[in-house]
BANUKE-971602 format. One record per residue (C-alpha): x negated, y, z negated. Coordinates in nm, 2 decimals, padded with zeros to 4 digits. Each point is the difference from the previous one (the first is absolute). Example, Ala and Ser with C-alpha at 12.3 -4.5 7.8 and 13.67 -1.06 7.14 Angstrom:
BEGIN
<<-01.23,-00.45,-00.78>>
<<-00.14,00.34,00.07>>
This chain:
BEGIN
<<-12.32,13.28,-05.47>>
<<00.37,00.04,-00.06>>
<<00.03,-00.38,-00.01>>
<<-00.27,-00.03,-00.26>>
<<00.17,00.27,-00.21>>
<<00.34,-00.18,00.03>>
<<-00.16,-00.33,-00.10>>
<<-00.18,00.16,-00.29>>
<<00.33,00.16,-00.12>>
<<00.18,-00.34,00.03>>
<<-00.28,-00.18,-00.19>>
<<00.00,00.27,-00.27>>
<<00.37,00.00,-00.03>>
<<00.01,-00.38,-00.03>>
<<-00.28,00.00,-00.26>>
<<00.19,00.26,-00.20>>
<<00.31,-00.21,00.00>>
<<-00.20,-00.30,-00.12>>
<<-00.15,00.21,-00.28>>
<<00.34,00.11,-00.12>>
<<00.16,-00.35,00.01>>
<<00.06,-00.13,-00.36>>
<<-00.24,-00.27,-00.11>>
<<00.27,-00.25,-00.06>>
<<00.17,00.04,00.34>>
<<00.01,-00.34,00.18>>
<<-00.16,-00.18,-00.29>>
<<00.11,-00.27,-00.25>>
<<-00.03,00.01,-00.38>>
<<-00.02,-00.34,-00.17>>
<<00.10,-00.04,-00.37>>
<<-00.16,-00.31,-00.16>>
<<00.25,-00.12,-00.27>>
<<-00.16,-00.21,-00.27>>
<<00.29,-00.25,-00.03>>
<<00.23,-00.22,00.20>>
<<00.28,00.15,00.22>>
<<00.32,00.04,-00.20>>
<<-00.17,00.08,-00.33>>
<<00.11,00.35,-00.13>>
<<-00.36,00.12,00.04>>
<<00.06,-00.08,00.37>>
<<00.34,00.15,00.02>>
<<-00.11,00.35,-00.08>>
<<-00.27,00.03,00.26>>
<<00.24,-00.14,00.26>>
<<00.26,00.26,-00.10>>
<<-00.26,00.28,00.03>>
<<-00.12,-00.12,00.33>>
<<00.35,00.04,00.15>>
<<00.01,00.38,-00.08>>
<<-00.36,00.11,-00.05>>
<<-00.10,00.01,00.36>>
<<00.24,00.29,00.09>>
<<-00.18,00.22,-00.26>>
<<-00.35,-00.07,00.12>>
<<-00.11,00.24,00.28>>
<<-00.04,-00.22,00.31>>
<<00.26,-00.25,-00.12>>
<<-00.22,-00.31,-00.02>>
<<00.13,-00.36,-00.02>>
<<-00.02,-00.14,-00.35>>
<<-00.02,-00.38,-00.06>>
<<-00.01,-00.20,-00.32>>
<<-00.24,-00.29,-00.03>>
<<00.02,-00.24,-00.30>>
<<-00.33,-00.10,-00.16>>
<<00.11,-00.19,-00.31>>
<<-00.20,-00.14,-00.28>>
<<-00.18,00.07,-00.33>>
<<00.26,00.27,-00.11>>
<<-00.09,00.20,00.31>>
<<-00.38,-00.01,-00.07>>
<<-00.06,-00.16,00.34>>
<<00.18,00.28,00.19>>
<<-00.17,00.27,-00.21>>
<<-00.35,-00.14,00.07>>
<<00.08,-00.04,00.37>>
<<00.12,00.35,00.06>>
<<-00.26,00.17,-00.22>>
<<-00.30,-00.18,00.16>>
<<00.10,-00.12,00.35>>
<<00.25,00.26,00.13>>
<<-00.13,00.29,00.20>>
<<00.05,00.32,-00.21>>
<<00.19,00.18,00.27>>
<<00.34,00.03,-00.16>>
<<00.15,-00.28,00.20>>
<<-00.02,-00.28,-00.26>>
<<00.17,00.04,-00.33>>
<<00.07,-00.24,-00.29>>
<<00.30,-00.06,-00.23>>
<<-00.16,-00.15,-00.31>>
<<00.09,-00.09,-00.36>>
<<-00.04,00.30,-00.24>>
<<-00.20,-00.20,-00.26>>
<<-00.30,-00.10,00.21>>
<<-00.20,00.24,-00.21>>
<<00.01,-00.26,-00.27>>
<<-00.23,-00.22,00.21>>
<<-00.25,00.28,00.05>>
<<00.00,00.11,-00.36>>
<<-00.08,-00.35,-00.13>>
<<-00.26,-00.04,00.28>>
<<00.14,-00.30,00.19>>
<<-00.25,-00.10,00.27>>
<<00.27,-00.03,00.26>>
<<00.07,00.37,00.00>>
<<-00.15,00.17,00.30>>
<<00.17,00.35,-00.04>>
<<-00.03,00.30,-00.22>>
<<00.34,00.09,-00.13>>
<<-00.08,00.37,-00.04>>
<<-00.12,00.03,00.36>>
<<00.32,-00.11,00.18>>
<<00.19,00.27,00.18>>
<<00.33,00.00,-00.18>>
<<00.29,00.08,00.24>>
<<00.30,-00.05,-00.23>>
<<00.23,-00.25,-00.16>>
<<00.37,-00.03,00.07>>
<<00.10,-00.10,-00.35>>
<<-00.14,-00.02,-00.35>>
<<00.00,-00.35,-00.15>>
<<00.12,-00.08,-00.35>>
<<00.00,-00.37,-00.08>>
<<00.20,-00.27,-00.17>>
<<-00.05,-00.36,-00.10>>
<<00.29,-00.23,00.08>>
<<00.06,-00.34,-00.16>>
<<00.22,-00.28,00.11>>
<<00.32,00.02,-00.21>>
<<00.01,-00.37,-00.06>>
<<-00.33,00.01,-00.20>>
<<-00.02,00.05,-00.38>>
<<-00.19,00.33,00.06>>
<<00.28,00.26,-00.04>>
<<-00.22,00.28,-00.14>>
<<-00.36,00.09,-00.04>>
<<00.04,-00.11,-00.37>>
<<00.08,-00.35,00.13>>
<<-00.31,00.00,00.22>>
<<-00.21,00.11,-00.30>>
<<00.13,-00.28,-00.22>>
<<00.01,-00.28,00.27>>
<<-00.22,-00.31,-00.05>>
<<-00.02,-00.04,00.38>>
<<-00.08,00.31,00.21>>
<<00.23,00.06,00.30>>
<<-00.16,-00.03,00.34>>
<<-00.02,00.32,00.21>>
<<-00.12,00.02,00.36>>
<<-00.25,00.25,00.15>>
<<-00.18,00.06,00.33>>
<<-00.32,00.14,-00.16>>
<<-00.15,00.21,-00.28>>
<<00.11,00.33,00.16>>
<<00.36,-00.12,00.03>>
<<00.27,00.10,-00.25>>
<<00.07,-00.37,-00.04>>
<<-00.34,-00.05,-00.16>>
<<-00.08,00.32,-00.19>>
<<00.34,00.06,-00.16>>
<<00.02,-00.33,-00.19>>
<<-00.37,00.05,-00.09>>
<<00.07,00.35,-00.13>>
<<00.30,-00.13,-00.20>>
<<-00.23,-00.26,-00.16>>
<<-00.24,00.27,-00.10>>
<<00.23,00.27,-00.13>>
<<00.31,-00.20,-00.10>>
<<-00.14,-00.33,-00.11>>
<<00.20,-00.21,00.25>>
<<-00.15,-00.30,00.17>>
<<00.04,-00.10,00.37>>
<<-00.14,-00.28,00.22>>
<<-00.09,00.19,00.32>>
<<-00.01,-00.20,00.32>>
<<-00.20,00.21,00.25>>
<<-00.08,-00.04,00.37>>
<<00.34,00.03,00.17>>
<<-00.02,00.17,00.34>>
<<00.30,00.23,-00.06>>
<<00.27,00.09,-00.24>>
<<00.25,-00.19,00.21>>
<<-00.19,-00.32,-00.07>>
<<00.01,00.06,-00.37>>
<<00.38,00.05,00.01>>
<<00.04,-00.33,00.18>>
<<-00.20,-00.17,-00.26>>
<<00.22,00.16,-00.27>>
<<00.31,-00.13,00.19>>
<<-00.15,-00.35,00.01>>
<<-00.07,00.01,-00.38>>
<<-00.38,-00.01,00.04>>
<<-00.02,00.34,-00.16>>
<<00.22,00.19,-00.25>>
<<-00.10,00.36,00.05>>
<<-00.15,00.27,00.21>>
<<-00.10,00.37,-00.05>>
<<00.03,00.24,00.29>>
<<00.16,00.33,00.09>>
<<00.35,00.11,-00.10>>
<<00.04,00.13,00.35>>
<<-00.04,-00.35,00.15>>
<<00.23,-00.15,-00.25>>
<<00.29,00.22,00.13>>
<<-00.11,00.01,00.36>>
<<00.03,-00.35,00.15>>
<<00.09,-00.36,-00.03>>
<<-00.01,-00.23,-00.19>>
<<00.04,00.25,-00.28>>
<<00.33,00.14,00.11>>
<<00.15,-00.35,-00.01>>
<<-00.19,-00.09,-00.32>>
<<00.15,00.30,-00.18>>
<<00.35,-00.10,00.11>>
<<-00.06,-00.36,-00.13>>
<<-00.18,00.12,-00.32>>
<<-00.29,-00.21,00.10>>
<<-00.25,00.22,-00.17>>
<<-00.05,00.23,-00.30>>
<<-00.22,00.31,00.00>>
<<-00.22,-00.02,-00.32>>
<<-00.19,00.33,00.04>>
<<-00.05,00.31,00.22>>
<<-00.29,00.24,00.02>>
<<00.16,00.34,00.05>>
<<-00.01,00.27,-00.27>>
<<00.38,-00.02,00.00>>
<<00.23,-00.29,00.06>>
<<00.12,-00.04,00.35>>
<<00.38,00.03,-00.01>>
<<00.03,-00.31,00.21>>
<<-00.17,-00.21,-00.27>>
<<00.09,00.21,-00.29>>
<<00.01,-00.29,-00.24>>
<<-00.37,-00.09,00.06>>
<<-00.25,00.18,-00.23>>
<<-00.30,00.20,00.14>>
<<-00.35,-00.11,-00.08>>
<<-00.04,00.33,-00.19>>
<<00.29,-00.09,-00.23>>
<<-00.15,-00.34,-00.06>>
<<-00.35,00.14,-00.07>>
<<00.16,00.22,-00.27>>
<<00.19,-00.30,-00.14>>
<<-00.31,-00.22,-00.01>>
<<-00.23,00.28,-00.11>>
<<-00.24,-00.02,00.29>>
<<-00.35,00.14,-00.08>>
<<-00.14,00.31,00.16>>
<<-00.24,-00.21,00.20>>
<<00.29,-00.20,00.13>>
<<00.19,00.31,00.10>>
<<-00.30,00.14,00.18>>
<<-00.02,-00.33,00.20>>
<<00.37,00.02,00.08>>
<<-00.05,00.35,00.13>>
<<-00.26,-00.09,00.26>>
<<00.18,-00.32,00.10>>
<<00.34,00.17,00.04>>
<<-00.15,00.29,00.20>>
<<00.04,-00.22,00.30>>
<<00.38,00.06,-00.01>>
<<-00.06,00.37,00.08>>
<<-00.21,-00.11,00.31>>
<<00.31,-00.19,00.11>>
<<-00.04,-00.15,00.34>>
<<-00.30,00.17,00.15>>
<<-00.06,00.08,00.37>>
<<-00.37,00.07,00.04>>
<<-00.27,00.05,00.27>>
<<-00.36,-00.10,-00.03>>
<<-00.27,00.26,-00.09>>
<<-00.16,00.19,00.29>>
<<00.32,00.09,00.18>>
<<-00.03,00.37,00.12>>
<<00.17,00.24,-00.24>>
<<00.23,00.15,00.26>>
<<00.14,-00.35,00.08>>
<<00.06,-00.07,-00.38>>
<<00.18,00.33,-00.02>>
<<00.22,-00.10,00.30>>
<<00.08,-00.33,-00.16>>
<<00.07,00.15,-00.34>>
<<00.22,00.28,00.13>>
<<00.19,-00.24,00.23>>
<<00.05,-00.24,-00.28>>
<<00.15,00.27,-00.22>>
<<00.24,00.10,00.28>>
<<00.09,-00.36,00.07>>
<<00.08,-00.09,-00.36>>
<<00.24,00.29,-00.02>>
<<00.17,-00.08,00.34>>
<<00.38,-00.04,-00.06>>
<<00.01,-00.28,00.25>>
<<-00.27,-00.19,-00.19>>
<<00.17,00.06,-00.33>>
<<00.33,-00.13,00.14>>
<<-00.17,-00.31,00.14>>
<<-00.19,-00.06,-00.33>>
<<00.33,00.01,-00.19>>
<<00.15,-00.24,00.25>>
<<-00.29,-00.24,-00.06>>
<<00.01,00.05,-00.38>>
<<-00.35,00.16,00.00>>
<<-00.05,00.27,-00.26>>
<<-00.18,00.32,00.11>>
<<-00.20,00.18,-00.27>>
<<-00.32,00.12,00.18>>
<<-00.34,00.10,-00.12>>
<<-00.21,00.23,00.22>>
<<-00.35,-00.10,00.11>>
<<-00.17,00.28,-00.19>>
<<00.16,-00.11,-00.33>>
<<-00.10,-00.36,00.07>>
<<-00.36,00.10,00.08>>
<<-00.03,00.17,-00.34>>
<<00.15,-00.30,-00.18>>
<<-00.23,-00.24,00.17>>
<<-00.30,00.20,-00.11>>
<<00.14,00.02,-00.35>>
<<00.04,-00.38,-00.04>>
<<-00.35,-00.05,00.13>>
<<-00.13,00.22,-00.28>>
<<00.15,-00.24,-00.27>>
<<-00.22,-00.01,-00.31>>
<<-00.24,-00.30,-00.03>>
<<00.17,-00.13,-00.32>>
<<00.34,-00.01,00.18>>
<<-00.16,-00.17,00.30>>
<<-00.15,-00.26,-00.23>>
<<00.34,-00.08,-00.14>>
<<00.14,-00.01,00.35>>
<<-00.26,-00.24,00.11>>
<<00.08,-00.22,-00.30>>
<<00.37,00.02,00.08>>
<<-00.04,-00.09,00.37>>
<<-00.27,-00.26,-00.05>>
<<-00.26,00.19,00.19>>
């Protein structure tokens, strides 16, 4: 009888320990990144992975897996539809993928408003650079040119595509957009080879890595435009899109279109989980993201790697995602025309 009671106590004690063990203990979290390794959209999740684990109860392993293609649409579809909704598979995707859903692209297999938004390490204002040896020194030059400059893009939801198209719509400039590149690095190589003249992407990336560090030293490029409400002090001679919309007297419809397009900058570089993940695990991931992004060790390493930190909380991103999906039909119609949907 005593033996039975001892065994029962041991079993109960062991079961209680198991019940108290954190869910993430002994597990591995995978982050599917929608671009090639080395792209700045890849560098941020890799930085997070190094520090995030210590703030998650149970200290899981965190690995990054690259799933490049279609401006991260492939990674988004994969995680949304294939991954088990257990909080162990996350995605790092482009912030403008809601474009594809708003214009009803058949390739879209996700609902933007139903992602579980965990956070973004940085907001993303954008710029458009141009090779300095071209005749296109300003947006005025692009507006007046008889031959449109060639800009590269990975897909419709990439800055490389929608920024030139937005400029055409609200500023009257013309671009020849060559789409289908796998990553931004491939576009930059094409610019170096002279196959392209321009690319639009984030200001963060322009100051974070090569070849741009060397390009700036050699004056290889000019920045024609930026999207912030105020000029970034590092490119203070480049006008904002808002200054140029005032100069060219952009219509109210054009400004409404610019507002929904540029909202992607506030979403930054999203880290998301698919729908269906238990609420307590989403809270763990959000809370631990907030702690990680304020970690002095991460901030020091980000500075060393030239990666800016300007985070957005998951709750704020969730509200913004729902807001953009409520875009009025007339603005969506203009967006569809702009993006060729």
